[in-house]
KEVEX-910186 format. One line per 5 residues: their letters; for each residue x, y, z of N, C-alpha, C. Coordinates in Angstrom, 2 decimals, m for minus. Layout:
REM residues N
A	X,Y,Z,X,Y,Z,X,Y,Z  ...
REM end
This chain:
REM residues 281
MPKFG	11.53,m2.36,16.18,10.41,m3.08,15.28,9.75,m2.73,14.66  8.98,m2.81,13.75,7.53,m3.13,13.22,7.32,m2.40,13.27  5.96,m1.57,12.95,4.52,m1.56,13.52,3.63,m3.02,13.22  2.37,m2.73,13.56,1.55,m3.84,12.39,0.57,m2.68,12.67  0.11,m2.80,10.94,m0.67,m1.71,10.52,m1.65,m3.50,9.67
TSILS	m3.03,m2.21,9.61,m4.25,m3.34,8.30,m4.02,m2.02,7.84  m5.46,m2.12,6.85,m5.48,m1.41,6.16,m7.55,m1.42,6.12  m7.93,m0.29,5.90,m9.73,m0.20,5.53,m10.05,m1.09,5.09  m10.05,m2.17,4.77,m10.45,m3.13,3.66,m10.97,m4.30,5.02  m9.75,m4.34,5.60,m10.34,m5.65,6.87,m11.65,m5.20,7.23
FIPSW	m12.40,m3.98,7.20,m13.77,m3.59,8.00,m14.52,m3.58,6.54  m13.76,m2.31,5.35,m14.87,m1.57,4.75,m14.67,m1.84,3.87  m14.94,m1.10,2.62,m15.20,m1.72,1.32,m14.59,m0.33,0.87  m14.86,1.08,1.59,m14.25,1.91,0.82,m14.70,2.95,2.01  m13.83,4.11,1.92,m13.95,5.30,3.16,m15.14,6.03,2.26
DAERG	m16.05,5.92,3.92,m16.45,7.37,3.90,m16.27,8.07,5.47  m17.39,8.98,6.35,m17.03,9.56,6.97,m17.68,8.61,8.51  m18.78,7.54,7.99,m19.43,6.58,9.19,m18.31,5.66,9.51  m18.57,4.81,7.64,m17.55,3.66,7.71,m15.38,3.93,8.25  m15.24,5.02,8.32,m14.06,5.11,8.69,m14.09,5.32,10.63
RYAIQ	m15.30,6.19,10.73,m14.64,5.99,11.95,m15.05,4.22,12.65  m15.73,4.01,11.88,m16.33,2.38,12.49,m14.53,1.52,12.02  m14.14,1.60,10.51,m12.23,1.13,10.39,m11.92,1.48,12.31  m11.63,2.81,12.13,m10.65,2.86,13.26,m11.00,2.78,14.60  m12.43,2.23,14.65,m12.56,1.90,16.18,m11.79,m0.01,16.09
QTASY	m12.09,m0.07,15.00,m12.29,m1.71,15.13,m10.38,m2.12,14.63  m10.03,m1.41,14.53,m8.94,m0.73,14.63,m7.28,m1.12,15.13  m8.24,0.10,16.82,m8.01,0.21,17.84,m8.57,m1.82,18.84  m9.43,m1.74,19.26,m9.32,m2.94,19.07,m9.32,m4.32,19.07  m8.89,m4.54,18.01,m8.60,m5.54,17.04,m6.75,m5.75,17.63
GFDML	m6.26,m4.19,18.32,m4.91,m4.66,18.62,m3.70,m4.13,17.68  m4.29,m2.88,16.27,m3.47,m3.06,15.78,m2.64,m2.05,16.06  m1.46,m1.11,15.82,m1.20,m0.06,15.92,m1.35,1.33,14.96  m1.51,1.04,14.06,m1.86,1.47,12.66,m3.45,0.87,11.71  m4.21,2.68,11.07,m4.26,1.59,9.93,m3.96,2.62,8.47
EISLP	m3.87,2.01,8.30,m3.78,2.43,6.64,m4.78,2.57,5.20  m5.59,4.50,5.46,m6.40,4.80,4.54,m6.37,5.87,3.39  m7.53,4.16,2.40,m6.96,4.22,1.07,m8.45,5.64,0.80  m7.23,6.77,0.43,m8.23,8.05,0.20,m9.12,7.63,m0.99  m10.43,8.22,m0.87,m11.57,8.67,m2.07,m11.01,8.96,m3.49
AMLDF	m11.10,8.27,m4.29,m10.95,9.19,m5.69,m11.32,10.50,m5.70  m12.06,10.46,m5.43,m12.76,12.57,m5.14,m11.97,13.25,m4.11  m11.21,12.58,m2.87,m10.59,12.51,m2.01,m11.59,14.04,m1.17  m12.78,12.90,m0.98,m14.30,13.90,m0.21,m13.95,13.07,1.44  m12.66,13.78,2.40,m12.10,13.24,3.00,m11.28,14.41,3.85
DAKTV	m12.32,14.27,5.78,m11.84,15.49,6.23,m10.35,14.80,6.97  m9.76,15.78,6.85,m8.23,14.53,6.83,m8.45,15.58,9.02  m9.03,16.74,9.08,m8.68,16.46,10.50,m9.09,16.50,11.19  m11.03,15.60,11.18,m11.21,14.85,11.98,m10.52,13.54,12.23  m10.78,13.05,10.74,m10.12,11.99,10.92,m8.60,11.38,11.87
KKQLD	m7.97,12.63,12.00,m6.55,12.68,12.78,m7.13,13.03,14.22  m7.97,13.64,14.69,m8.33,13.61,15.93,m9.49,12.27,15.96  m9.81,11.22,15.22,m10.54,10.01,15.78,m9.65,8.98,16.06  m8.17,9.00,14.95,m7.02,8.19,15.22,m7.06,8.58,16.46  m5.98,9.72,16.88,m5.08,9.92,18.49,m6.40,9.86,19.48
DHGVE	m7.29,10.36,18.95,m8.46,9.52,20.05,m8.48,7.81,20.41  m8.51,7.36,19.43,m8.05,6.01,19.46,m6.65,5.12,19.29  m5.45,6.25,19.46,m4.10,5.15,20.25,m4.26,5.44,18.84  m3.96,5.10,16.90,m4.08,4.31,16.10,m3.18,5.74,15.50  m2.29,5.14,14.70,m1.67,6.13,14.11,m2.23,5.61,12.29
GRCSL	m2.71,6.90,11.58,m2.58,7.47,10.42,m1.82,7.02,9.06  m2.46,6.29,8.19,m1.16,6.34,7.06,m1.88,6.48,5.60  m1.73,6.50,4.24,m3.02,7.51,3.57,m1.62,6.29,2.27  m3.01,6.18,1.86,m2.08,5.46,0.13,m3.27,5.85,m1.06  m3.21,5.71,m2.44,m4.29,6.52,m3.33,m3.60,5.25,m4.59
NIPAN	m4.83,4.67,m5.12,m5.17,4.46,m5.81,m5.42,5.25,m6.43  m4.48,5.68,m7.84,m5.57,6.67,m9.35,m6.48,5.53,m9.75  m7.19,6.81,m10.31,m8.30,5.71,m11.51,m7.95,6.93,m12.75  m9.06,5.89,m12.95,m8.30,5.71,m14.95,m8.34,6.60,m15.69  m9.21,8.22,m15.25,m9.03,9.18,m15.73,m7.92,9.57,m15.14
CHIPY	m6.83,9.41,m14.28,m5.64,10.20,m13.88,m4.48,9.11,m14.43  m4.88,8.09,m15.09,m3.76,6.55,m15.92,m2.72,8.29,m16.30  m2.10,7.73,m16.40,m0.95,8.70,m16.08,0.45,8.81,m17.79  0.16,7.83,m18.13,0.80,7.79,m19.13,m0.23,8.52,m20.01  m1.60,7.99,m19.85,m2.26,9.25,m20.96,m2.71,10.15,m20.31
YPDKA	m2.64,10.34,m18.83,m2.87,12.09,m18.45,m1.61,12.46,m17.11  m0.93,12.69,m17.99,m0.32,12.71,m17.03,m0.41,14.66,m15.69  m1.08,15.73,m16.71,m1.16,16.72,m16.30,m2.50,15.64,m14.85  m3.73,15.60,m15.35,m4.41,15.33,m13.99,m3.89,14.59,m12.99  m3.41,13.62,m13.41,m2.43,12.87,m12.15,m1.99,13.13,m11.83
TDLLK	m1.32,14.51,m11.75,m0.23,15.16,m11.43,m0.85,16.42,m10.19  m2.18,16.80,m10.80,m3.01,17.28,m9.88,m3.83,16.83,m9.22  m4.21,15.32,m9.09,m4.70,14.51,m7.72,m3.47,14.72,m7.18  m2.82,13.83,m7.92,m1.69,13.44,m6.69,m0.70,14.53,m5.72  m1.33,15.44,m5.42,m0.49,16.87,m4.91,m2.06,17.54,m4.11
AALDK	m3.39,16.88,m4.99,m4.26,16.74,m4.19,m4.35,15.76,m2.98  m3.88,14.92,m3.00,m4.20,13.61,m2.23,m2.49,14.17,m0.92  m1.63,14.39,m2.03,m0.52,15.32,m0.38,m0.87,16.34,0.21  m1.64,16.99,m0.22,m2.46,18.30,0.64,m3.19,17.46,1.90  m3.93,16.83,1.67,m4.68,15.92,2.86,m3.62,15.35,3.49
VAEMD	m3.08,14.46,2.94,m2.07,13.23,4.25,m0.82,15.05,4.70  m1.10,16.53,4.83,m0.25,17.25,5.33,m1.28,17.56,6.47  m2.77,18.39,5.61,m4.03,18.39,6.65,m3.49,17.53,8.34  m3.10,15.80,7.44,m3.77,15.03,8.53,m2.01,15.14,9.26  m1.58,15.65,9.21,0.34,15.52,9.51,0.59,14.10,9.89
GDFLG	0.63,14.06,7.58,1.35,12.69,7.85,2.67,12.87,7.11  3.02,12.16,6.89,4.53,11.54,6.07,4.83,10.91,4.98  3.26,10.52,4.90,3.47,9.28,3.83,2.61,9.02,2.57  2.51,8.38,1.79,1.73,8.65,0.69,2.01,7.54,0.26  1.34,6.55,m0.37,1.35,5.06,m0.38,0.21,4.89,m1.95
GVLHS	0.32,3.77,m2.63,m0.67,2.62,m2.68,0.19,2.99,m5.02  m0.97,2.53,m5.62,m0.56,2.31,m6.92,m1.02,3.76,m7.65  0.21,4.78,m7.51,m0.10,6.03,m7.76,0.44,5.77,m9.69  1.14,5.30,m10.03,1.96,4.74,m10.98,1.02,4.76,m12.22  m0.69,4.23,m11.62,m1.24,3.76,m13.31,m2.14,3.60,m12.78
AIGTF	m3.62,3.24,m13.03,m4.83,2.86,m12.66,m5.21,1.79,m12.98  m5.37,0.63,m12.44,m5.07,m0.61,m11.96,m6.43,m1.49,m13.12  m6.19,m2.12,m14.19,m7.01,m2.07,m14.93,m7.10,m1.18,m16.41  m5.99,m0.86,m16.44,m6.38,0.39,m18.00,m4.44,m0.20,m18.85  m5.09,m1.34,m19.99,m3.65,m1.69,m20.39,m3.51,m0.84,m21.72
TGQPC	m2.56,m1.03,m22.55,m2.19,m0.35,m23.82,m2.06,m1.70,m24.71  m2.24,m3.07,m24.60,m2.08,m4.29,m25.09,m0.38,m4.82,m24.99  0.77,m3.77,m24.42,2.06,m3.43,m24.99,2.99,m3.18,m23.68  3.92,m4.08,m23.56,4.66,m3.20,m22.35,4.71,m1.91,m22.31  5.47,m1.13,m20.97,6.01,m0.03,m21.18,6.22,0.38,m21.53
TPDER	6.43,1.95,m22.66,7.40,2.00,m23.50,7.99,3.13,m22.92  9.05,3.34,m23.40,10.15,4.46,m23.45,9.59,5.57,m22.97  8.71,5.97,m23.92,8.60,7.43,m23.66,7.45,7.17,m22.63  6.70,6.41,m22.14,5.70,5.81,m21.55,6.22,6.12,m20.52  7.41,5.95,m20.04,7.85,5.72,m18.82,8.92,7.43,m18.26
KIVQQ	9.38,7.81,m19.35,9.60,9.13,m19.96,8.78,9.75,m18.96  7.18,10.09,m19.26,6.00,10.51,m18.72,5.59,10.87,m17.04  5.94,9.50,m16.59,5.52,8.94,m15.32,7.26,9.73,m14.32  8.21,9.61,m15.51,9.60,10.15,m14.60,9.31,11.46,m14.14  8.77,12.02,m15.62,8.48,13.81,m15.13,7.56,14.12,m14.14
VFTEV	5.91,12.67,m14.26,5.39,13.53,m12.75,6.09,13.22,m11.79  6.27,11.95,m11.27,6.79,11.93,m10.02,8.34,12.70,m9.73  8.88,13.35,m10.56,9.84,14.35,m10.21,9.17,15.80,m9.86  7.70,15.69,m10.62,7.44,17.20,m10.21,6.58,16.65,m8.38  6.11,15.60,m8.78,5.44,15.04,m7.25,6.31,15.61,m6.10
AAYAK	7.22,14.38,m6.37,8.58,14.32,m5.47,8.63,15.75,m4.90  8.86,16.56,m5.66,9.08,18.03,m5.21,8.62,19.09,m4.64  7.15,18.72,m4.60,5.69,19.58,m3.94,5.07,18.74,m2.19  5.94,17.25,m2.43,6.22,16.35,m1.63,6.92,16.29,m0.13  7.80,17.23,m1.01,9.16,17.13,0.09,9.54,18.65,0.87
ERNIT	8.45,19.41,m0.17,7.94,21.19,0.30,7.48,20.45,1.65  6.61,19.55,1.65,5.59,19.23,2.68,6.27,18.56,4.19  6.91,17.84,3.43,8.29,16.48,3.80,6.90,15.17,4.23  6.81,14.75,3.37,6.21,13.85,2.42,6.93,12.89,2.21  6.79,11.61,2.74,7.69,10.46,1.22,6.53,9.56,0.35
IAPEP	6.54,10.12,m0.40,6.25,9.39,m1.54,6.52,7.45,m1.85  5.65,6.57,m2.03,6.18,5.14,m1.80,4.81,4.58,m3.36  5.85,4.81,m4.91,4.66,3.66,m5.21,4.76,2.67,m5.34  3.47,1.43,m5.49,3.50,0.11,m5.33,2.94,m0.88,m6.64  4.48,m1.49,m6.91,3.73,m2.34,m7.69,3.35,m3.31,m7.78
INRYE	2.87,m3.56,m8.89,1.24,m4.92,m8.67,2.07,m5.62,m9.81  0.22,m6.91,m9.76,0.81,m7.99,m10.78,0.38,m7.17,m12.65  1.10,m8.61,m13.42,0.60,m7.94,m14.91,m0.87,m8.15,m15.05  m1.46,m8.41,m13.81,m2.82,m8.59,m14.57,m3.74,m7.41,m14.36  m2.99,m6.34,m13.39,m3.76,m5.16,m13.64,m2.79,m3.89,m13.43
SYVFT	m2.14,m4.07,m13.46,m0.99,m2.73,m14.29,0.28,m3.45,m15.54  0.61,m1.98,m16.04,1.71,m2.84,m17.60,2.76,m1.56,m16.52  3.23,m0.51,m15.97,3.91,0.32,m16.02,4.80,0.26,m14.87  4.76,m0.25,m13.50,5.23,m0.91,m12.66,4.63,m1.48,m11.73  5.74,m3.11,m11.65,5.40,m4.87,m12.31,6.06,m5.17,m10.81
AAEEV	7.17,m4.49,m10.85,8.13,m5.54,m10.16,8.54,m3.70,m9.29  9.66,m4.45,m8.21,10.34,m3.12,m7.48,11.61,m2.86,m8.40  11.98,m3.17,m9.72,13.50,m2.98,m9.14,12.95,m2.22,m10.27  11.54,m2.09,m11.41,11.31,m0.84,m11.77,11.09,0.64,m11.31  10.16,0.58,m9.93,10.53,1.66,m9.11,11.92,2.43,m8.65
LEMIE	12.54,1.28,m8.91,14.29,0.84,m8.08,14.95,2.40,m9.00  14.51,1.60,m9.89,15.04,2.28,m11.59,14.94,3.87,m11.47  13.58,3.89,m11.33,12.80,5.27,m11.84,13.64,6.33,m10.31  13.94,5.80,m9.23,13.81,6.63,m7.82,15.28,6.95,m8.64  16.15,6.06,m8.77,17.60,6.55,m9.23,17.69,7.32,m10.50
AIGAD	16.91,7.41,m11.16,17.00,8.25,m12.22,16.64,9.96,m12.16  15.47,9.71,m11.35,15.22,10.75,m10.16,15.79,11.31,m9.70  16.57,10.97,m8.59,17.43,11.25,m7.28,16.64,11.98,m6.42  15.36,12.09,m6.08,14.86,12.53,m5.13,15.55,11.75,m3.14  14.96,11.87,m2.30,15.44,11.14,m1.60,13.99,11.13,m0.75
NIGVH	12.91,11.35,m1.62,12.00,11.50,m0.27,10.59,10.55,m1.08  11.38,9.45,m2.42,10.61,8.69,m2.80,11.49,6.62,m2.57  10.47,6.08,m1.86,10.51,5.32,m1.84,9.38,4.19,m2.41  9.64,2.95,m2.34,8.86,1.99,m2.55,7.52,0.68,m1.73  6.70,0.72,m2.35,6.04,0.24,m1.10,5.83,m1.71,m2.57
LDTFH	6.08,m2.44,m1.28,5.28,m3.21,m1.71,4.32,m4.24,m1.08  4.25,m5.05,m1.98,3.01,m5.87,m1.26,3.15,m8.16,m1.94  2.84,m8.68,m0.90,3.50,m9.88,m0.46,2.61,m10.32,m2.20  1.21,m10.60,m1.86,0.29,m10.51,m2.89,1.48,m10.56,m4.29  1.19,m8.94,m4.76,2.17,m8.99,m6.01,3.67,m9.67,m6.42
MNIEE	4.13,m9.79,m5.70,5.21,m10.26,m5.32,5.47,m11.73,m5.83  4.39,m11.77,m5.09,4.06,m14.01,m5.70,4.29,m14.16,m6.72  3.42,m13.28,m7.44,3.25,m13.65,m8.75,4.41,m12.61,m9.90  4.96,m11.37,m9.73,6.12,m11.42,m10.23,7.33,m11.44,m9.69  7.58,m10.88,m8.85,9.22,m11.45,m8.47,10.11,m12.23,m8.37
TGFYE	11.24,m13.09,m8.50,11.34,m14.18,m8.50,11.56,m15.27,m7.06  11.00,m14.58,m6.07,11.85,m14.73,m4.42,11.01,m13.43,m3.71  11.00,m13.42,m1.93,10.45,m12.70,m1.26,11.62,m12.19,m0.47  13.29,m12.30,m0.83,14.29,m12.17,m0.44,15.03,m11.08,m0.83  14.82,m11.25,m2.02,16.44,m10.15,m2.54,15.50,m9.12,m3.60
PVIKA	14.09,m8.78,m3.24,13.67,m7.71,m3.48,14.05,m6.63,m2.08  13.46,m7.47,m1.61,13.82,m6.41,m0.34,14.93,m6.57,0.36  16.30,m7.07,m0.30,17.46,m6.41,0.31,17.84,m5.43,m0.66  17.35,m5.46,m2.11,17.78,m4.69,m2.63,17.29,m3.50,m2.45  15.13,m3.59,m1.97,15.26,m2.43,m2.10,15.74,m1.75,m0.71
GSLLK	16.04,m2.33,0.41,17.25,m1.41,1.71,16.16,m1.08,2.08  16.66,0.84,2.77,16.67,2.14,2.68,15.33,2.65,2.48  15.10,2.15,1.41,13.86,2.36,0.18,12.54,1.99,0.02  12.84,0.98,1.24,11.37,m0.08,1.82,10.59,1.00,2.54  9.42,1.38,1.97,8.83,2.04,3.03,7.54,2.07,4.14
HVHMT	6.66,0.79,2.75,5.66,0.42,3.46,5.39,m0.90,2.83  5.23,m2.49,3.64,4.62,m3.27,3.08,2.78,m3.49,3.18  2.72,m4.25,2.28,1.23,m4.67,2.76,1.53,m6.25,2.63  1.20,m7.06,3.87,1.31,m8.66,4.67,m0.18,m8.69,3.72  0.18,m9.82,2.90,m1.40,m10.26,2.27,m0.63,m12.07,1.85
ESDRG	m2.01,m13.11,1.48,m0.71,m14.79,1.65,m1.17,m14.42,m0.14  m0.99,m15.28,m0.57,m1.00,m16.06,m1.76,m2.81,m16.04,m2.42  m3.36,m16.31,m1.44,m4.72,m16.08,m1.64,m5.88,m15.00,m1.42  m5.21,m14.21,m0.30,m5.87,m13.15,0.57,m6.33,m13.57,1.45  m6.06,m15.15,1.73,m6.29,m15.48,3.00,m5.45,m15.73,4.41
MMGEG	m6.57,m16.61,4.84,m4.89,m16.19,6.89,m3.64,m16.36,5.93  m2.86,m15.50,6.86,m1.27,m15.72,6.75,m1.15,m16.68,6.61  m0.08,m17.75,6.59,0.69,m18.93,6.77,m0.02,m19.87,6.14  m1.24,m19.75,5.33,m1.43,m21.05,5.33,m1.87,m21.50,3.79  m0.84,m19.84,2.67,m0.92,m20.03,1.74,0.76,m20.16,0.95
NVHWD	0.84,m19.72,m0.10,1.90,m20.10,m0.90,3.37,m18.83,0.20  3.15,m17.61,0.08,3.52,m16.74,0.67,5.49,m17.59,0.89  6.46,m17.36,0.75,7.66,m17.94,1.75,7.95,m17.21,2.80  6.64,m16.76,4.39,7.31,m15.06,4.84,8.57,m15.94,5.84  8.84,m17.09,5.79,10.48,m17.01,6.74,11.73,m16.21,5.33
DLFRA	11.78,m16.21,4.59,12.59,m15.65,3.59,12.17,m14.07,3.60  10.64,m13.82,3.30,10.59,m12.46,3.92,10.94,m11.70,4.90  10.96,m12.40,6.06,11.25,m11.83,7.25,12.66,m11.60,8.24  13.13,m12.89,7.25,14.27,m13.05,7.47,14.99,m11.62,6.17  14.43,m10.74,5.42,15.29,m9.50,4.62,15.39,m8.97,5.20
LAEIN	14.12,m8.84,6.26,13.08,m7.52,6.19,14.17,m7.63,8.23  14.69,m8.44,8.43,14.94,m8.20,9.91,16.52,m7.59,9.06  17.16,m7.89,8.37,18.37,m8.13,7.53,18.69,m6.34,6.93  18.02,m6.52,6.69,17.76,m4.61,6.44,17.55,m3.64,7.70  17.07,m3.93,8.69,16.44,m3.42,9.48,14.98,m2.48,9.91
YQGPL	14.16,m3.15,9.17,13.17,m2.25,8.51,12.34,m2.10,9.25  11.62,m0.97,9.35,11.44,m0.57,11.46,10.01,m0.11,11.04  9.34,0.65,9.48,8.07,0.85,9.36,7.33,m0.58,9.37  6.31,0.06,9.00,4.27,m0.47,9.49,4.61,m1.80,7.56  3.92,m2.87,8.71,3.99,m3.80,7.98,2.05,m4.54,7.92
VLENF	1.39,m4.32,7.18,0.18,m3.43,6.90,m0.70,m4.54,6.45  m1.12,m5.40,6.53,m2.41,m6.42,6.71,m2.82,m5.49,5.39  m3.53,m6.40,4.54,m4.30,m6.45,3.10,m5.16,m7.50,2.61  m5.47,m8.19,3.41,m6.24,m9.33,2.99,m6.98,m9.59,3.72  m8.60,m10.42,2.68,m9.95,m9.70,2.03,m10.65,m11.44,2.65
SSQIK	m11.91,m10.76,3.28,m13.39,m12.19,3.57,m13.96,m11.57,2.64  m14.66,m12.83,1.73,m16.06,m12.62,0.94,m17.37,m11.41,2.34  m16.95,m11.59,3.63,m17.74,m11.92,4.15,m18.27,m9.78,4.68  m17.71,m9.31,3.79,m17.73,m8.11,2.93,m18.08,m7.89,1.69  m19.84,m7.53,1.22,m19.91,m8.32,0.31,m19.17,m7.11,m1.23
ELVGP	m19.25,m6.67,m0.13,m19.32,m5.12,m1.31,m17.76,m5.36,m2.25  m16.47,m6.03,m0.98,m15.41,m6.18,m1.66,m15.41,m7.92,m2.72  m16.64,m8.21,m2.90,m16.34,m9.90,m3.54,m15.95,m9.34,m5.21  m16.52,m8.61,m5.79,m15.83,m8.59,m6.27,m14.94,m7.77,m7.64  m14.34,m6.24,m6.64,m13.33,m5.84,m6.96,m12.75,m6.20,m6.10
TSLWR	m12.17,m7.60,m5.80,m11.47,m8.45,m5.52,m11.35,m10.01,m6.02  m12.31,m9.40,m6.46,m12.50,m11.20,m7.20,m12.47,m12.52,m6.33  m12.81,m12.07,m5.25,m13.36,m13.71,m4.19,m14.54,m14.32,m5.05  m14.08,m15.47,m5.97,m15.29,m15.93,m6.41,m15.34,m17.05,m5.19  m15.11,m17.65,m4.55,m14.83,m18.60,m4.02,m15.14,m18.34,m2.25
PSKYN	m16.54,m18.53,m1.42,m16.62,m18.32,0.06,m15.25,m18.30,0.39  m14.84,m17.35,1.39,m13.73,m17.08,2.56,m13.84,m18.04,3.67  m12.91,m18.58,3.95,m13.14,m19.81,5.57,m13.32,m19.37,5.72  m12.47,m17.22,5.95,m12.58,m16.39,7.83,m14.07,m15.31,7.32  m14.17,m14.75,8.84,m14.94,m14.41,8.37,m13.44,m13.32,9.05
SEDLA	m14.23,m12.37,7.89,m12.86,m10.77,8.64,m12.78,m10.69,9.51  m13.50,m10.53,11.27,m12.90,m10.34,12.55,m11.38,m12.06,12.40  m11.89,m13.31,12.46,m10.99,m13.91,12.05,m9.66,m14.05,11.37  m9.52,m13.45,10.19,m8.49,m13.25,9.50,m7.51,m12.22,9.72  m8.09,m10.91,10.19,m7.27,m9.30,10.52,m6.66,m10.04,12.28
KGSLA	m7.44,m10.66,12.47,m7.23,m11.57,14.65,m6.17,m12.02,14.03  m5.90,m13.46,13.32,m5.33,m14.01,12.77,m4.05,m14.00,12.36  m4.52,m13.35,11.01,m3.18,m12.88,10.61,m2.33,m11.80,11.85  m2.56,m10.97,12.17,m2.05,m9.99,13.14,m1.10,m11.39,14.29  m1.74,m11.93,14.78,m1.06,m12.89,15.46,0.36,m13.22,15.01
FMKQM	0.72,m14.13,13.57,0.82,m14.30,12.69,2.48,m13.60,12.68  2.00,m12.09,12.47,3.43,m11.22,11.51,3.61,m10.77,13.03  3.10,m11.15,13.90,3.96,m11.00,15.92,4.91,m11.96,15.76  4.52,m13.16,15.62,5.09,m14.14,15.82,6.34,m14.25,15.42  6.34,m13.81,13.79,7.21,m13.34,12.46,8.61,m12.29,12.71
VEKWY	8.31,m11.96,13.91,8.57,m10.69,13.89,10.41,m10.71,15.20  9.03,m12.01,15.99,9.78,m12.65,17.47,10.67,m13.24,17.30  10.56,m14.16,15.90,11.33,m15.78,15.20,12.63,m14.60,14.61  12.26,m13.74,13.50,13.26,m12.78,12.89,14.09,m11.48,13.48  13.57,m10.71,14.05,13.90,m9.79,14.39,14.74,m10.29,16.48
K	16.04,m10.17,15.79,16.63,m10.57,17.21,17.74,m9.61,17.34
REM end
C-alpha cells in the first residue's frame, strides 16, 4: 500500500527549527506516516536533529526543494548545481534516499518564450551531474513539473520522462502533483501509467487547493492508475488553508478557506485512505 504523507505546509508556512518541531508533532498526532520537509533555500537545516525528532515521533521524513530565482538552471547552472548538491548532502545527513520538488527552475521566472533546445540542454547537463552525485549517496531525485503560470521549463510529466530517457540514469524519477496535472495534463490516468515505475512521489491536492474530493480532480482515474502500476510510494497531502496567514500571498488564497488547517488535513487523509481501499485490491 502507498504511504500517507503530508507537507509541512499543512501546519507551517516555511521551515525553521521551532516550527519544524511543531509540524513533526502534528504529523504524528493527525495520523500521517510521513512528513515532506520543504528545505529552506539557504539550507539552514539541522538534518541530524530533525532525523531524531522524526524517529521519536514514529514519522518518516522526505525532503523537497524549490530552487530560488538566483539558481534558475537555464540562467545559473553552476549555482543551481552547487545548491542541489548541498541539498543532497542534507538528505544524506538525514539518512534519506529522496529529493523532490521544483528542482528544474525557479517558480515565477520566465523568458516569455517556450523552453528552448539550448535551455533544455543546460537543464539536462545539470541533472546528469546532480544525478551522479546523488547516486553516490543512494538518493533518487525527482523533479516536479508545474503549471504554465509558475514555470516554462517542465510543465508536464512527458517532458521530465524525456529528460530521464536522454540521461539514462536510474536514480531520476518523476514527482507528480494533481493540482498542476489538473491544468497541464489531458487527464489523470495516462501520465501515471506512462511514468510507471519512474513515479516516485505524488502531491495530492484538490483543484482549488481545498478539501480532497470536493473539486474537479478526477480522483478515481488517478487512483485506478496508481493501483495498476502498483505505486507504493508516498501520497503527500499538499493543500492549504488561509488560516495560516503567511500562506495567503504565496499560494494565492484570495478567498477565505472553507476549512481550517486541521479539518482540511484530517479530512483529506480520510479521503485518501478511502480511495486506496477502493482501488488497491
